[in-house]
C-alpha positions as CSV (number, residue, x, y, z in Angstrom):
1,M,-0.3,0.3,0.0
2,S,1.4,3.1,-1.0
3,M,0.7,7.0,0.4
4,L,0.2,9.8,-1.5
5,V,2.3,12.5,-0.2
6,P,1.5,16.1,-0.8
7,H,3.4,18.1,-3.4
8,D,6.3,20.7,-1.1
9,P,8.0,22.7,-4.2
10,F,10.7,24.0,-1.4
11,R,11.7,20.6,0.0
12,Q,14.7,20.7,-1.7
13,F,15.6,24.0,-1.3
14,R,15.0,23.2,2.7
15,S,17.3,20.4,2.0
16,L,19.9,23.1,1.0
17,Q,19.1,25.9,3.6
18,N,19.6,22.5,6.5
19,E,23.1,22.0,4.8
20,I,24.3,26.2,4.3
21,N,23.4,25.9,8.2
22,R,25.2,23.3,9.6
23,L,28.0,24.2,8.2
24,F,27.8,27.5,9.8
25,E,26.9,26.2,13.0
26,R,30.9,23.9,12.7
27,D,33.8,25.1,14.8
28,I,37.6,25.6,13.7
29,D,39.7,23.0,15.3
30,P,42.7,25.7,16.4
31,A,45.1,23.3,16.3
32,N,44.8,22.2,12.4
33,G,43.0,24.6,11.2
34,Q,39.7,22.4,9.7
35,L,36.7,22.3,10.3
36,T,35.3,19.9,12.9
37,A,31.8,18.3,12.3
38,W,30.9,19.2,15.5
39,P,32.8,21.2,18.6
40,M,33.4,19.4,21.5
41,R,33.1,22.0,24.5
42,V,34.8,21.8,27.6
43,D,35.5,23.3,31.0
44,I,39.2,23.5,32.5
45,R,40.0,24.3,36.3
46,E,43.5,24.5,37.9
47,D,44.4,24.3,41.6
48,A,47.8,23.3,43.5
49,N,47.9,19.8,42.6
50,Q,46.4,19.6,38.9
51,I,44.6,20.5,36.3
52,V,41.3,18.7,35.0
53,I,39.3,19.4,31.4
54,K,35.8,18.3,31.5
55,A,34.5,17.2,28.0
56,D,31.1,16.9,26.6
57,V,31.2,14.0,24.4
58,P,27.0,12.4,24.8
59,G,25.9,9.6,23.4
60,M,29.2,7.9,22.8
61,E,30.8,5.0,23.8
62,Q,34.0,4.8,26.1
63,K,36.0,2.8,23.2
64,E,35.1,5.3,20.7
65,I,37.1,8.2,22.6
66,S,40.8,8.3,22.0
67,V,43.1,10.4,24.7
68,N,46.3,11.1,23.3
69,V,49.3,12.8,24.1
70,E,52.5,13.9,22.3
71,N,54.8,16.4,22.0
72,N,53.3,18.1,25.2
73,H,49.9,18.1,23.7
74,L,46.9,16.6,25.2
75,T,44.5,15.6,21.9
76,I,41.0,14.4,22.2
77,S,39.4,12.9,19.5
78,G,36.9,10.1,18.2
79,E,34.3,9.8,15.6
80,R,30.1,9.8,16.8
81,K,28.6,7.9,13.6
82,F,25.0,8.5,12.7
83,E,23.3,5.0,13.6
84,D,19.8,5.3,10.9
85,E,21.9,6.0,7.5
86,A,19.2,3.7,6.1
87,N,16.0,5.9,7.2
88,Q,17.8,9.2,6.6
89,E,15.4,10.6,4.8
90,N,12.3,9.8,6.7
91,Y,14.0,12.1,9.5
92,H,12.2,15.7,9.7
93,R,14.9,17.2,11.7
94,I,18.5,16.0,12.5
95,E,20.1,18.5,14.7
96,R,22.4,16.8,16.8
97,A,25.9,16.5,15.3
98,Y,27.8,13.8,14.1
99,G,31.1,12.9,12.2
100,R,34.5,12.8,13.4
101,F,35.9,15.3,16.4
102,S,39.4,16.6,17.7
103,R,40.0,18.8,19.7
104,S,44.1,19.9,20.8
105,F,45.2,21.1,24.4
106,S,48.8,22.5,24.6
107,L,50.3,21.2,28.4
108,P,52.1,23.7,30.6
109,N,55.2,22.2,31.8
110,T,54.5,21.8,35.3
111,T,52.9,18.6,34.1
112,D,53.3,15.2,34.6
113,T,52.7,13.8,31.5
114,G,53.3,9.5,32.9
115,K,50.3,10.5,35.6
116,I,47.7,11.7,33.1
117,S,44.3,10.1,33.9
118,A,41.5,10.2,32.0
119,T,37.3,9.0,32.9
120,Y,34.5,8.8,31.5
121,K,30.6,8.7,32.8
122,N,27.2,10.1,31.8
123,G,28.5,11.5,28.6
124,V,31.5,13.4,30.5
125,L,35.2,13.0,29.6
126,E,37.4,14.0,32.3
127,V,40.9,14.1,32.0
128,T,43.3,14.6,34.8
129,L,46.9,16.3,34.5
130,P,48.8,15.9,37.3
131,K,51.3,18.8,38.1
132,L,55.2,17.7,38.6
133,E,55.8,17.8,42.3
134,K,58.7,20.6,41.7
135,A,55.9,22.8,40.4
136,K,53.8,22.3,43.4
137,P,53.5,25.5,45.4
138,R,55.0,24.8,48.9
139,A,55.4,26.9,52.1
140,I,58.9,28.3,53.3
141,Q,58.3,28.4,57.3
142,V,60.4,31.5,58.3
143,Q,63.2,31.4,60.8
144,V,63.4,33.8,63.9
145,N,66.7,34.9,65.7
């Protein structure tokens, strides 16, 4: 049984407009100057012992995310794939971002790269960058004569 669908002369125009809108929603990765399929948003905080980067990577599994350190640069990358490619034309709207993503950060010389750790929970990746012992602040007691 087939359904009658009303003719929409602007359907392809709206599709083109959606593609153009998606292009302008993308960010440029400062590390390589290329457009990223979707911008990964992060929070970065620092205390006396460590720097912590929290990155939003919703809808992904831990195995789809890569965290690498090379030449004092931390790179978080991965790919979120569109699961329903076969039925893509049946969607009225696709607003969630899909595709490859990558974000790089320069690490300060005070970072102990051998002790960097990462955890992933509820769509948030947390990367902990411990500081070297010599970089941690210490109190010096003043002697009175």
